[in-house]
N, C-alpha and C positions, 0 to 999 in steps of 0.2 A: 834373395833373389828372387825378383818379381815375375811372376810368369807372363805378364801382360807386355813386358817388353821383349819376349822372344816371338812375337807375332811377326810373320813376314809383312816387309814393307808392300809388296805388291796388294795386299790384303786390307791396307790401314784404311782405305778410303770405304770400303763395305761396313754398313752398319746391318746388325743382326739384332733382332729379339727372339729368342729362343727361347720356349717354356718347355721343361720336363718335369716329368713325374719320377720320382726315384722312392726306394725303401730303407729306411736308416731304421734299424731296430726291427722294433713291430710296427711303425707308425709309417703311411704311405704320406707323402708330403709333396708339395709342389714347389718348384722354384723358377725363377726368370734370371735370364742373364742377358745384357744389354754392352754389345762393343759399340762406341763411336768413332768418329774421325780421329778423335784425340788420344787415341789407343787406352781410353780407359776401360776399366770393367765395373758395370752398376750390378749389385746382385741384390735381388728381392726374394722376399719368402713368404710363404701362407703363415696364417697365426700357428698352426700346428706346428709346424716347424721351429718358430721363434720360442714356443714353449716347451721345446723337448727339453728333459731334465738332465740330460748326458750330452749336449753337443753345447758347443761354443762356438764363436764366430769365426775363429782361425780353422776350427775343423770344417764348419761351413765353406771358407773359401777353397779349403784343398779338394772338398768335393764336387764345388762348383767348376773348378777349374778342369779337373780332370774331365768331367762330363762334358765341357764345351771343347776343350785341347783335341778330344779324339775324333772331331769334325776336319782337322787338318792332317795332312800326310807327314809332317814332322813332329805329330804329337808323343812320338813314341818314348823319346828323350824325356819329355817334360811329364808324360804320366811316370815314367821311374822315379822322376826327382819327386812329384807328388807322392806317390807311394812309400818312398823312403822317409819323407815328411812327417807321412801320417802314421807310420808305424807305432803300436803301441810300445810306450817306453818301460813301464813297470811291469814285468810279466806275473808276479807272485809277492805278498807280502806276508810273512810266516814269523810265528815264534815258535823254536824249537829248544830242547834240554842238550847238555854238554854231549850227549851219546848221539844227537839226531833223530830223538822221538818228537815227532809233531805234535805239538798243542792245539795252534791255532793256524790255517792259513788260507788265506783268501787269493784266488786265482782271477785276474783281469783278461784273460785270454783262454781260448779253449784248448784245455791240455788235460789230458788223461790222468786219472790218480796214480797210477804207475809212472809215468813221467816225472810230475812234481814229487812223489815221493822218493824218487831215485834222485833228482838235484839236489834234495834237503837232506838226505842220507850222505851224500857224498862230500855236503859240505863240511862236517866236522873233521874230516881227513884232511881238507887242503888247508884248515886253520894252523899255522906254524905258531910255536910257543915264544914268547916274546917278541913276536912281529907287532910293529906299531901301526901298520896299515890297517884299514877298516875297508878294505874292498879286494876281491879275488877275484882275477881274470880266468876263464876257462876257453876252451874253444869255441863254444857258443854263446855263452851267458857269462854275465857278472854280476858277483854277488857283493852286495852292499850291506855291511852288518853292524851291530853295535852290541857289547856283553852289558846285560842288565842282570846282576846278581848271578844266579846260575844259569841262566838262561841266555838265549841270542835272538835278538829280531833283526831280521834280516830281509833285504828287498834283493828279489831275483828280477835282473834287467838286461835288455839286449845290449848288445857290445857299443851300439851307437849313443847309447844314452850320456845326458850331461852328468857329470860325477858331481859338480855342485848343487844341481839340481836335486840329485837322488840324496845326497847327504842331507838337505834340506827336508826332504822326504821324510828321511828317518828321524830326523830331530821331531818333527811333526809326532809321528807314528809313536816314540817313544815318550814323549808327553803324554798321549792318550792314554797308552798302558797303564803309566802311572797312575793317571786320573782314576782308571775304571780299575784296576788292581793293584793298592797300594803295597799289599804284603809281597808282590811279585813271586808267589810260590806257583807249582806246578797245577795243586789243587785250585786256588783261587783264579788261575788262568783259565783252565778247563771250565770252572763254574760260570765266568764272564765271556764266555767265549760269543755267543751271540752279539752281545753288546759291542764286542771288539770287532767283529766284523763289521756291523753297522757303521761303527766309526771309522772303520779303515774305507768303507764305501763311500762316506762322505767325505774324507780326506783326499782320495783317489778317483778321478774318474776318467774311464777309458786310458788308463793307464800313465796319465798325467796330475800331478799333483792341484789339487783348488787351491786358491790363494785363502784359507781359512785359518782361524785363531781355535785354540783349544775351547773356548767358550762357546764361539760358533758351533763347533762340531756338538758339542753337549747338547747345546740349544735344539739344533736340527734332530737328534737322534730321541731326546726326551716328546718332541712334539705336545709341547703343553698347550692346552686351549683353556682361553679364559672361561667360555661357557661349560665346558666338563668341571673346571675348578669351582663355577659357580654352583652347577647342579650338585657339587659333592657336599659344599657348604649348606645347600639347602635340604639335602638328604640328611645330614648330620644335626641340622636343629630339629628336624620332624622326629629323628631317633632320640634324641634329649628331650624333646618335648613330652615323646610318648613314656619314655622312663620316669618321668616327672609326674604323669598322670598315674603311670601303675604304682609307684612309690604311695602319690594320694590315696589311692585306692586300696593298696596294702594297709596303710595305716588306718585307714577306716575300718576295714575288715577287722583287724587286730582290736581296736576300742570296741566295736560291737561285741568281739569274743569277752573281751573284759569286763564288759556290764552285764554280758549274760552268765559270767563266772561270779560276780558278785551277787546277783540276784539268787543264782544258786544256792551261795554261800547263804545268804540271808534265809534262804527257805529252809536251811538244815539245821536252824539254830535250837529248835526244839530236839532234834535228834543229838547235838553235840553238847549241849549245856550251857548253862551261862557264860558268857564272854566278855570280857575285860573291854570296857569303854575306853578309848585313847580320845587324850585330850588334844583338842583342835586349836591351832594357833592362826591369826591371821598374820598375811602376807604384809610386811613391815615392808617395803622397798625403800632405799634410800637413794636420791639422785646423785649421780656422780659429777656433777657439777654445781657449784654454788653462786647465788648472785649476789654476792657480796656479804656485808652482816646484816641485812633484813633492812626491810622499808621505814622500820622507826629510827633505822640510823643513818640512812641516806648514803650507804659508802658505796655502792653500786660497781664494785669491781667482780669480773668475772672469773675463777680460777678453773684451770683445766685438770685439777687433781682427781685422780681415778683410786677411790680408797680401794684397798684389797680386802677390806674384811665390811662389806656393806651388809648390814642386816637382812635378812631374808627369811621368809616364812618357812615352816617345815615343808618338802615336798611330801607330794601324796605317797602313801606306801606302796610297794612294787605289785603289780597283781600277779605278776610269774610266778611269785613265790607260792608255793604249797599251802592251802590254808591250814591252820595249825587248831588242833582239838576236835578235829571232825570224828564222829563215832562211827561214820559208813560214808562209802565212796558211792555215788551213782553215776551214771553217764560213761561215756568213753574216755582213755585218757588223753590228754592234750596233747597233739603232736605239733612238732616243730613247723612253721611256716617254710617250705621249702621255697618260696618265692624270696621273702626276704633274707633267708641266705644265700641264695645266689645273687641276690644286688650288694650283698655283705662282700662276697668274693670278689666283685666288680670294683669294690672300692668305694660303693656308696655308704654314707653314713645314714643310718636307721636311728630315729631318736623313739627312745623305748621308756618307760617309766621303770626306773631301778632305785633300788633303796640306796640311799647315800653313805657313804663310807664315813668312817670316822672322823676322819681328816675333815672331810666335807662338811660335815655336818658341826663341826667345832669352828670352822673359818665362817660360816653361814650365820654362826649366834649373833646377835647384836651386841655392843660392846655395854658391860656391865659396869664397868669405872666412870667415876662421875666426869673425868675430863679424859680425852683421848687425845692424842698426837701422832699425826702420820707424818713420816719423813719419807720423802721418795723422788728417787733421781732417775730419768729417763736418757738412755742411751741413743744416738743417732750417728751411726757410724758407715762408711762406704770404703771397704779395703779394695784395692786393685790385685787381680789374681797374681803379677808379676812383682808385687811386692810395692809400697807405698800407701798413702790414703787419699782419698778424695774428699772425706770429710770425717770428723771425730767432733762431736758435739757433745755436752751434758747439760741439760736442763734440772733443776730441781725445785722440789716445793714444802715447805712446811704448812700443814694444816690443822685445823682445831675443830674438835667436838666437842661442846658441854651439853649435857643431859639437862641439869637443873640451872636456874638463872643466878637463885643464889650463888651457886659456885662461880659466877662469871668474874667476880671481884680479885682477879689474881695478874701476875705477871711471872713471865717464864726467862730462866736463866739458861742462855745457850751456850755451847762451845762448839768450835770446829778447828780443822787443821788449817794450816797457812799453804793453800796449796795454789801455785801460779796460774793466773788468769784468772782467778774467782772471784766474781762480781756478785754482791747482793741488792736487791729491790725489794722494798719493804712496804705495806698496804699505805694508801694516803692518812688512815685515822691511826697509824701506829706512829708513837713519838720515835723520831729518828736518829736525833741527839743521843735519846738514852739507848737507841740500840747502836750506835755507832762508837759510843765512847765506854759502854758497859756490857753490852753484848745483851741487852735485857729487851724483851718483847714486851711493853705494854702500850694502852691506848692514852691518847692525847690528852685526853679527859679522864684522870682514875676515878672518879667519881660515877663512872657510867661502866656496866659490865660488859664482857663480851658476849655476844649472841648465844642463845640456846637454841637447842634443837635436834633434828636427826639430819641435819645437813653439813660436811664440812664446811669450814671456812678457810680460806687462804690467807696467811699472817705475812709469810717471807718467800720471794723466788730467789733463786740464784741461777747463773750460769758458768760454766769452766769451759773455756775456748785455750787452743795453743798447746793440747797434747801431742804426742806423738806415738809412733807406732809401740813404744815399748811398754806404754801403758795400758795397751789393750787388755782387756780380761781374758781375750780367748782369740786366736788364729786359726785358721783352717786353710791348708794347703790340698790343692787338687790335681793329681797327675794323670789324666790320661794318656793309653798308648795303645798302638794297633798292632796286633800279633796273632796271626794263624787265622784269621777270619774273624776275630773278635777283638772288641775294645775292653782292657783293662782299666779300670780306675781305682787309684789308690787315693782313699782320703786320709788325711790324720789331722789332730788337732793338738793343741798345746795351751795350757791354761797358764795363766799368771798365778803368782804365789800370793796376789792381794785379797782376792774373794775365792771362798767357798762357793761354786754354781751348782744352782738344783734347777731340775727339769728341762734339761737342755735337750732342744731339739734343731738337728740340721738336715735343712730340706734341700737335696740335689735334685734338678730337672732332668729327665730323662726324656731321649728319642721315645716318639711311639712305639710300643711295643705289644707283643701279642701275649705275652708270657712274661713272669715277674723276673727281674733281674737274679743273676746267679751270684748270690753272696758268698763268698770264697772265705773270709775271715771278719771278724769283727767285735768291738770291746763294746759291749751295750747289745741295744735291741735294734731292730728295723722292720718297718711297714712300707709297702710297695701302695701307693694310691694309684688305681689304673686310670679313672678319670682324670686325674691331673698330671698324669705322668709324672710323677715324683716319688724319689726314694726318702724316707725321713729316718733318719738315725737318731735314735735316743738314749741318754743316758740320764739316769736319774740323779744322780750326785757327783761331781767334781770335786775333790778336795786331795790334800797332801798324796792320798795312795794312788790317784789316778790322773795325775796332772798332765799325761799325754796317752792318745790312744789312736787306735787306727782301724781303717775299714778297708775292705777290697771286694770288688763285686765286678761282673763282666756282663756285656750287652753285645747284641749285634755290631758291626763296625758304624761308626758315628764320628762327626766331627767334634773337635776338642770344644768348641765354643757351646754345643748344645747343653754342658753340665753347668753352665753358669747362667744367671746369677745365684750363688747358692746363699739361701736365708737362713738365720741363725736366731733362735729365742731362747733365753735362760731368765733366771731371778738369781738376786744374791741378796743376803741378809746383812749388806754393808755397802757404804757409801763411798764415793771418791773423797768429798768434802768431810766426811765424817761429821756431820751437823747432828748435834743431839741435845735436850733438854736436861740439864742438871740439876734443877731444883725448879720448883714452883712455889711463888712467895704469893701467900694470901695477903689481901689490905683490909679487910673488914673483920677478920678474925684472926685467933692465935692458931688455931689447928690448922697445919698444911692438908689440903684437899690431897685425896688419893687420886693418881692419875696413872697413865700407860701410854706407851709409845712405841710404833709400828715403824720400823725402819725396813726399807726393800730398793733396792736395783733391780730394773727391770729393762728390756729392749724396746722400743720403739719401731727404729729401723737398723739391722745390723745384717749387710750381706756383702759378700764376694762377689765382685764384677769381672 
């Protein structure tokens, strides 16, 4: 019904321009209304009124028409019509339990606490068992409700409201409640009470539903600012830079203490008696990449073989170990650096001079055999979290290291398994016909030796493609679930019988946490890296005794996608192709030279996305 059509015809020719001041909420705004001879109603408002956050155009029309029509004697009927159309539709939006206890309630009209509590307390008594309706009408109000788990989400409206619009409003509020409180229990609802009230205010304005989506309501409630995010990034970078400076300063202080302790130790030699002199070794580092067979041979092939046994010099002895053989001890006892300990507690990696273990010392020794062959395969695997593979690629290399040139006049007999999808590629100076027919690696010119030196030389490369998911050496499944205000994450691994895996590390990304996660159960060991926000699950060895294992931990509520991608690292002493050297044939001597071979399977990329 158009209120302008009710104007009396006798006054239709009168043109009126009326400017009025009115009070809407806390703002004083000015508007003007003009009637012309065509009975049209023109409305204009000041900028303050147009920017009013809780007022819409139809509300403005109602207010303007009410103010103007009061000037005519017949305005009483129209004023009552406008007042009915401008009434609040939704009186309150509430969440209660089955017994009528109020958890959250937002009123959109002036209503006393006793009044709203009485309306909500009476609601559970009105709900009948087995009733299929989602609304209840009383003498004064209408309840529109929806059960959610053990709670009720309900709207208290007037009886003149449109039930279809009320149901649409109820559906929007239901989605918002599940978005802000996934567990839907009383404790979580009370904890998120203010967030829910803010969301209700965005969804309902002056008792009317706003045309918004859940994403828009969340965006308005979060009120994210680009400048604020930029400021946080700048502050975080300054904090990280300060930590780095503090770490360098702490390292310098520790080094100065070490040098001072060494000086004190040297000054006390007269008191402690003669001391054994330690032999010094030069640092013999070997490059991980070889540039072919050398310039004298002009081969020019660059291989990406990383030897697992590069000869290294002996690291310096630990300065933190107590001095031996001292007759007396001078000065204060050395105390633990509390600053370094706090950095370690935050997950920082502090480099210290430590005595190498027996295994490390053994692996760092240079090769002693005249001929050393290294067989290495690298895995590039990407597994989908819901099953299936994105990538499964295996690349292998056979490299050679000969210490003396006179031992270079040899040929190598190899063997391998017949694996589907396996293809070999030899170095240009290798006799391909001899390799393809007899699986013998030899130079095209048998009168020339293999190059000697400290660098590894690539001889043969191979690649395996077309492997399926059943051939994976290790699979990892992650099952996050939200319950009781926490996210419980269950992770399990299953290893294949083909390999015994060593030094297995499974890195799980976590949301930003103030405290380490609560690990409930684990097969192996775990470590939390607070700086990178990752949980590392370590298993020293996976063999026939532990082909499967699991870990369970809990963190605050988080989306399941936060825990991916899971990055996995491991090593094995056997390969897919099972390539190995069975014999070394000398070409210029009768005695076969002594040789050794190292075989390993390692991961380049192995992750679950």
